C-alpha positions as CSV (number, residue, x, y, z in Angstrom):
1,X,0.0,0.0,0.0
2,X,1.3,3.5,-0.9
3,X,0.0,7.0,-0.6
4,X,1.0,9.1,-3.7
5,X,1.9,12.8,-3.5
6,X,-1.5,13.5,-5.1
7,X,-3.1,11.8,-1.9
8,X,-4.3,8.9,-4.0
9,X,-4.1,5.7,-2.0
10,X,-3.1,2.5,-3.9
11,X,-3.7,-0.8,-2.2
12,X,-2.6,-4.1,-3.7
13,X,-3.7,-7.4,-2.1
14,X,-3.8,-11.1,-3.1
15,X,-6.9,-12.2,-4.9
16,X,-7.7,-14.5,-2.0
17,X,-8.3,-11.6,0.3
18,X,-11.9,-11.0,1.2
19,X,-13.4,-7.6,2.4
20,X,-12.9,-8.6,6.0
21,X,-9.2,-9.1,5.6
22,X,-8.8,-5.9,3.6
23,X,-10.7,-3.9,6.3
24,X,-8.6,-5.5,9.0
25,X,-5.4,-4.5,7.2
26,X,-6.6,-0.9,6.6
27,X,-7.4,-0.5,10.3
28,X,-3.9,-1.7,11.2
29,X,-2.4,0.8,8.8
30,X,-4.7,3.7,9.6
31,X,-2.2,5.7,11.7
32,X,0.4,5.3,9.0
33,X,-2.1,6.4,6.4
34,X,-3.0,9.5,8.4
35,X,0.7,10.3,8.8
36,X,1.3,10.0,5.1
37,X,-1.7,12.1,4.1
38,X,-0.7,14.8,6.5
39,X,2.9,14.8,5.2
40,X,1.8,15.2,1.5
41,X,-0.8,17.8,2.3
42,X,2.0,20.1,3.4
43,X,3.2,20.3,-0.2
44,X,-0.2,20.7,-1.9
45,X,-0.1,23.8,-4.0
46,X,3.6,24.2,-3.6
47,X,6.2,23.8,-6.3
48,X,8.9,21.3,-5.5
49,X,10.8,21.9,-8.7
50,X,14.5,22.2,-8.2
51,X,16.4,25.3,-9.3
52,X,19.9,23.7,-9.0
53,X,21.3,26.6,-7.1
54,X,23.4,26.7,-3.9
55,X,21.4,26.0,-0.7
56,X,19.0,23.5,-2.2
57,X,18.7,20.1,-0.6
58,X,19.3,16.8,-2.5
59,X,19.1,13.2,-1.5
60,X,21.9,10.7,-1.9
61,X,21.8,7.2,-0.4
62,X,19.2,8.2,2.1
63,X,20.9,11.4,3.4
64,X,20.1,15.0,2.7
65,X,22.9,17.1,1.2
66,X,23.1,20.8,0.6
67,X,24.1,21.8,-2.9
68,X,27.0,24.2,-3.3
69,X,27.6,25.6,-6.8
70,X,30.9,27.2,-7.6
71,X,32.9,28.3,-10.6
72,X,35.9,26.2,-11.8
73,X,37.9,25.0,-14.8
74,X,36.1,21.7,-15.2
75,X,32.6,20.3,-14.6
76,X,32.5,17.9,-11.6
77,X,30.6,16.9,-8.5
78,X,32.1,15.9,-5.2
79,X,30.7,15.0,-1.8
80,X,32.5,17.0,0.9
81,X,31.7,18.2,4.4
82,X,28.1,17.1,4.1
83,X,27.6,19.0,0.9
84,X,27.2,18.2,-2.8
85,X,29.9,20.5,-4.3
86,X,29.1,21.1,-7.9
87,X,31.8,22.8,-9.9
88,X,30.9,24.3,-13.3
89,X,33.1,25.7,-16.1
90,X,30.0,27.7,-17.2
91,X,28.0,30.3,-15.4
92,X,27.2,29.6,-11.8
93,X,23.6,30.6,-12.4
94,X,23.1,28.4,-15.4
95,X,20.4,26.1,-14.0
96,X,20.2,23.9,-17.1
97,X,23.9,23.3,-17.1
98,X,24.0,22.6,-13.3
99,X,21.1,20.1,-13.7
100,X,23.0,18.3,-16.5
101,X,26.2,18.1,-14.5
102,X,24.3,16.8,-11.4
103,X,22.2,14.4,-13.3
104,X,25.3,12.9,-15.0
105,X,26.9,12.5,-11.6
106,X,23.8,10.8,-10.2
107,X,23.8,8.4,-13.1
108,X,27.5,7.5,-12.7
109,X,26.9,6.9,-9.0
110,X,23.8,4.8,-9.7
111,X,25.8,2.6,-12.1
112,X,28.6,2.1,-9.6
113,X,26.4,1.5,-6.5
114,X,23.7,-0.6,-8.2
115,X,26.2,-2.9,-9.8
116,X,28.1,-3.3,-6.5
117,X,24.9,-4.1,-4.5
118,X,23.6,-6.3,-7.3
119,X,26.7,-8.6,-7.1
120,X,26.3,-8.9,-3.3
121,X,22.6,-9.6,-3.4
122,X,22.9,-12.1,-6.3
123,X,25.4,-14.1,-4.4
124,X,22.7,-15.0,-1.9
125,X,20.7,-16.9,-4.5
126,X,21.6,-20.2,-6.0
127,X,20.9,-19.3,-9.6
128,X,22.9,-20.6,-12.5
129,X,22.2,-17.6,-14.7
130,X,22.8,-13.9,-13.8
131,X,20.4,-11.4,-15.6
132,X,21.9,-8.2,-16.9
133,X,21.3,-5.2,-14.8
134,X,19.9,-2.2,-16.6
135,X,19.3,1.3,-15.2
136,X,16.1,2.8,-16.7
137,X,13.7,5.6,-15.7
138,X,10.3,4.3,-14.7
139,X,7.3,6.4,-13.6
140,X,5.7,4.0,-11.1
141,X,8.3,1.3,-10.3
142,X,11.5,1.0,-8.5
143,X,12.5,-2.1,-10.3
144,X,11.3,-4.6,-12.9
145,X,12.2,-8.2,-14.0
146,X,12.1,-9.2,-17.7
147,X,11.9,-13.0,-17.8
148,X,15.5,-14.4,-17.3
149,X,17.2,-11.7,-19.3
150,X,17.2,-8.4,-17.5
151,X,16.6,-6.6,-14.2
152,X,15.7,-2.9,-14.4
153,X,16.4,-0.4,-11.6
154,X,15.0,3.1,-11.4
155,X,17.9,5.6,-11.2
156,X,16.0,7.5,-8.5
157,X,16.8,4.6,-6.2
158,X,20.2,6.3,-5.7
159,X,18.4,8.7,-3.4
160,X,17.4,5.9,-1.0
161,X,19.6,4.0,1.6
162,X,21.5,0.9,0.4
163,X,19.1,-1.4,2.4
164,X,16.3,-0.1,0.1
165,X,18.3,-0.7,-3.0
166,X,19.1,-4.2,-1.8
167,X,15.4,-4.8,-1.1
168,X,14.4,-3.8,-4.6
169,X,17.1,-6.0,-6.2
170,X,16.1,-8.9,-3.9
171,X,12.5,-8.5,-4.8
172,X,13.2,-8.6,-8.5
173,X,15.6,-11.6,-8.2
174,X,12.8,-13.5,-6.3
175,X,10.8,-13.1,-9.5
176,X,13.3,-15.3,-11.3
177,X,11.8,-18.2,-9.4
178,X,8.2,-17.0,-8.8
179,X,6.5,-14.8,-11.3
180,X,3.5,-13.8,-9.2
181,X,3.3,-12.3,-5.7
182,X,2.0,-15.5,-4.1
183,X,2.9,-17.2,-0.8
184,X,5.9,-18.9,-2.2
185,X,7.3,-15.6,-3.5
186,X,6.9,-13.8,-0.1
187,X,8.4,-16.8,1.7
188,X,11.5,-16.6,-0.5
189,X,11.7,-12.8,0.0
190,X,11.5,-13.2,3.7
191,X,14.2,-15.8,3.8
192,X,16.5,-13.2,2.1
193,X,15.3,-10.1,4.0
194,X,13.5,-10.8,7.3
195,X,12.4,-7.1,7.7
196,X,11.5,-6.5,4.1
197,X,8.1,-5.0,5.0
198,X,9.7,-2.4,7.2
199,X,12.2,-1.5,4.5
200,X,9.5,-1.4,1.8
201,X,7.5,1.0,4.0
202,X,10.5,3.2,4.5
203,X,11.1,3.4,0.8
204,X,7.5,4.2,0.0
205,X,7.1,6.7,2.9
206,X,10.2,8.8,2.2
207,X,11.1,8.3,-1.4
208,X,7.9,8.0,-3.4
């Protein structure tokens, strides 16, 4: 279950669930729902569009970093003293250029971190075949599994903690064995990550 920034509530349950089970689940999650709705209401009517100027806050691996834009000879991004230090060879106030520089840095870090975590997570499975890892923008998913060929990860995952990245990778690797979200699937998922529900909630609550 997730609450989208538009305040739309999306609930997915197994086909075997009857109305009583669904109602019981919703009552259990009611406080969490209220918290989510209250959180997103704060941003209604406000623009969250980034300007890519010094002082703005950006997420990286679950932590908030302040952006510092400065003039330099080359275009580069470094993490230093709790800041994302963006150096541009162009104009400091060139928002499009700053965005391009930062986006490229995020993509490079995504490739590096995702591949590293993927190797670690894959080693926990007894699979004979290793699908290719592909980074692809997705509007409504953190990850996706394409038969036995590829696993897709949303580049926005680089904003979340490594445990969330590992959870999404594990989730997709479980689909190699079980296509549907049935009892066997969740049993396998829990055998790999005992607190997967807690991590999933953290991912949906903070990074949707």
